[in-house]
C-alpha positions as CSV (number, residue, x, y, z in Angstrom):
1,M,106.8,144.7,77.6
2,S,104.9,147.2,79.8
3,K,101.8,146.3,81.8
4,T,99.0,148.6,83.0
5,P,98.7,148.2,86.7
6,T,95.5,147.6,88.7
7,N,96.7,149.6,91.7
8,L,99.4,152.1,92.6
9,Y,100.9,152.5,96.1
10,K,102.2,155.3,98.3
11,L,104.5,154.5,101.2
12,I,104.4,156.8,104.2
13,P,106.7,156.3,107.2
14,A,105.0,155.8,110.5
15,S,107.9,157.6,112.2
16,D,106.5,160.9,110.9
17,P,102.9,161.1,112.2
18,S,102.4,164.5,110.6
19,L,102.2,162.7,107.2
20,I,99.2,160.4,108.1
21,S,95.9,160.6,109.9
22,L,93.2,158.0,110.0
23,P,90.5,158.1,108.9
24,L,92.0,159.8,105.9
25,P,91.2,163.5,105.5
26,Q,90.4,165.1,102.2
27,S,94.1,165.6,101.6
28,L,97.2,164.4,103.5
29,P,100.2,166.7,103.9
30,L,102.9,166.2,101.3
31,S,106.2,164.6,102.2
32,P,109.1,166.9,101.8
33,L,110.2,165.0,98.7
34,D,106.8,165.2,97.1
35,A,106.5,168.9,97.9
36,N,110.0,169.6,96.5
37,D,109.4,167.7,93.3
38,G,105.9,169.0,92.6
39,F,104.3,165.6,92.3
40,I,103.4,162.6,94.5
41,H,105.8,159.7,94.1
42,L,104.0,156.3,93.7
43,S,105.0,152.8,93.0
44,T,103.4,149.8,91.2
45,A,103.1,146.5,93.1
46,S,106.3,145.2,91.4
47,Q,108.2,148.4,92.3
48,L,106.9,148.6,95.9
49,P,109.5,146.1,97.4
50,G,112.4,148.0,95.9
51,T,111.0,151.3,97.0
52,L,110.6,149.9,100.5
53,A,114.1,148.6,100.7
54,R,115.8,151.6,99.1
55,F,113.9,154.5,100.7
56,F,112.4,153.1,103.8
57,A,115.3,150.8,105.0
58,D,115.5,152.7,108.4
59,E,111.8,152.6,109.1
60,T,110.2,149.9,111.3
61,K,106.7,150.5,110.2
62,V,105.2,152.1,107.1
63,Y,101.6,152.9,105.9
64,V,100.8,151.6,102.4
65,L,98.1,153.6,100.6
66,R,96.5,151.7,97.7
67,L,95.0,153.7,94.9
68,D,92.9,152.4,92.1
69,Y,94.8,153.1,88.9
70,E,91.7,153.8,86.8
71,H,90.6,156.4,89.3
72,V,93.8,158.5,89.1
73,K,95.2,157.6,85.7
74,K,94.2,161.0,84.2
75,D,96.6,162.6,86.6
76,I,99.5,160.1,86.3
77,R,102.7,160.6,84.3
78,W,105.1,157.7,83.9
79,E,108.5,159.1,84.4
80,D,112.0,158.3,85.6
81,P,112.4,158.7,89.4
82,T,113.3,162.4,89.2
83,G,110.3,163.3,86.9
84,Q,112.7,164.4,84.1
85,E,112.1,161.8,81.4
86,I,108.7,160.4,80.3
87,G,108.4,156.6,79.7
88,E,105.8,154.0,78.9
89,V,103.1,152.8,81.4
90,G,104.6,150.1,83.6
91,A,108.0,150.0,81.9
92,E,111.1,149.1,83.8
93,G,112.7,152.1,85.6
94,V,109.6,154.2,85.0
95,F,107.5,155.3,88.0
96,P,104.0,156.6,88.3
97,H,103.9,160.2,89.5
98,L,100.6,161.8,90.5
99,Y,100.2,165.4,89.2
100,N,96.9,166.6,90.8
101,G,97.9,169.6,92.8
102,G,99.3,167.6,95.6
103,R,96.0,166.0,96.7
104,L,96.1,162.5,98.2
105,G,93.3,161.7,100.6
106,R,90.1,159.8,101.0
107,E,89.0,160.5,97.4
108,E,92.2,159.0,95.9
109,V,93.1,156.3,98.4
110,E,91.2,153.0,98.2
111,T,92.6,151.3,101.3
112,V,95.4,151.8,103.9
113,F,97.6,148.9,105.1
114,T,100.5,148.8,107.5
115,L,103.7,146.9,107.1
116,E,106.0,146.2,110.1
117,K,109.6,145.1,109.8
118,S,110.2,141.9,111.7
119,D,114.0,141.9,111.5
120,E,116.9,144.2,110.6
121,A,115.7,144.5,107.0
122,W,112.4,144.3,105.2
123,D,111.7,140.7,104.2
124,I,110.8,141.4,100.6
125,E,110.2,137.8,99.6
126,E,107.9,137.3,102.6
127,I,106.0,140.5,101.7
128,K,105.5,139.3,98.1
129,K,104.2,136.0,99.4
130,T,101.9,137.2,102.1
131,A,100.7,140.6,101.2
132,H,97.2,139.7,99.9
133,W,96.5,143.4,99.4
134,L,99.5,143.8,97.0
135,I,97.7,143.5,93.6
136,Y,99.9,143.2,90.5
């Protein structure tokens, strides 16, 4: 059963300061992956821990950009990770991809949070328990 999310999230590594500036500008630069794929990769709250562990394992700090789903839903496509197959909203293995001409900035982002790794690996269970900003 799929569930419509309240928020969507974009993870940005703090190790690449060219990808983030605060306060947020009108539009942040695209990551190489987003620029190559032609859309902005996002995650739901339930997908965020897996995305963090899989793609940001070597990072010690990440910025988490929270977007209000209702604000961007007209530009969201629910697809497999590569953007090749369309799926249902919130379905397992289907990710939200933002197709709005590569714009992600102060108009799209509701809030910015930081996560810092306290050990060798991200403590996913601790994040789930203590991340009050992670809205499912």
